[in-house]
C-alpha positions as CSV (number, residue, x, y, z in Angstrom):
1,M,0.0,0.0,0.0
2,G,1.4,3.4,-0.9
3,I,1.5,6.5,1.2
4,I,-1.3,8.2,-0.5
5,S,-3.6,5.1,-0.4
6,G,-2.6,4.5,3.2
7,I,-3.7,8.0,4.2
8,A,-7.0,7.6,2.2
9,V,-7.8,4.3,4.0
10,F,-7.0,5.8,7.4
11,F,-9.2,8.9,6.7
12,V,-12.1,6.6,5.7
13,I,-11.6,4.5,8.8
14,W,-11.3,7.6,11.0
15,W,-14.5,9.2,9.6
16,T,-16.4,6.1,10.1
17,A,-15.1,5.6,13.6
18,L,-16.0,9.2,14.4
19,F,-19.7,8.7,13.7
20,T,-19.5,5.5,15.8
21,V,-17.9,7.3,18.8
22,L,-19.9,10.5,18.8
23,P,-23.1,9.2,20.4
24,F,-21.2,7.6,23.4
25,S,-21.8,9.3,26.9
26,L,-23.9,11.9,25.4
27,V,-26.2,13.8,27.9
28,R,-28.8,16.1,26.6
29,D,-30.8,18.9,28.4
30,E,-34.5,19.2,28.1
31,T,-34.2,21.2,24.7
32,G,-32.3,18.2,23.2
33,K,-28.9,20.1,23.1
34,P,-25.8,18.1,24.4
35,N,-24.6,19.5,27.8
36,D,-20.9,18.6,27.3
37,P,-20.2,16.7,24.1
38,K,-16.5,16.1,25.0
39,L,-15.3,16.4,21.5
40,K,-11.6,16.6,22.2
41,V,-11.7,13.2,24.1
42,K,-14.0,11.6,21.4
43,F,-11.5,12.8,18.7
44,L,-8.6,11.2,20.7
45,Y,-10.6,7.9,21.1
46,T,-11.5,8.0,17.4
47,T,-7.8,8.5,16.3
48,L,-6.6,5.7,18.7
49,L,-9.4,3.3,17.4
50,S,-8.7,4.3,13.8
51,A,-5.0,3.7,14.2
52,A,-5.6,0.3,15.6
53,L,-8.0,-0.7,12.8
54,W,-5.6,0.8,10.2
55,L,-2.8,-1.3,11.5
56,C,-5.0,-4.4,11.1
57,V,-5.9,-3.5,7.6
58,Y,-2.3,-2.7,6.8
59,G,-1.2,-6.0,8.2
60,L,-3.8,-7.9,6.1
61,I,-2.7,-6.1,2.9
62,Q,0.9,-6.7,3.6
63,A,0.3,-10.4,4.4
64,D,-1.5,-10.4,0.9
65,I,-4.8,-11.7,2.5
66,I,-6.5,-8.6,1.2
67,S,-5.6,-7.3,-2.2
68,F,-7.3,-4.3,-3.7
69,R,-5.9,-5.0,-7.1
70,V,-7.5,-8.5,-7.2
71,L,-10.8,-7.1,-6.1
72,A,-10.5,-4.5,-8.9
73,D,-9.6,-7.1,-11.4
74,H,-12.7,-9.1,-10.4
75,M,-14.9,-5.9,-10.8
76,I,-13.5,-5.3,-14.2
77,E,-14.1,-8.9,-15.4
78,E,-17.8,-8.6,-14.1
79,D,-18.3,-5.4,-16.0
80,M,-16.9,-6.7,-19.2
81,A,-19.0,-9.9,-18.9
82,K,-22.2,-7.7,-18.9
């Protein structure tokens, strides 16, 4: 995996993890507005979670268990068969 694709994969994982982490420990007042969303802590947790998940994905790619090139070749073959 190249540096650009590694950054892109990390960004996608981070963004997905952010929306997973945001609702945790959220206390709302009577108007529905969050009292203290604790965004700095949630961004930290999101980054740590994303780094761990990215390392797993990177390891799978380096071990040649997941290959984006093979997946792309299969998609091209399916498109050409139509």
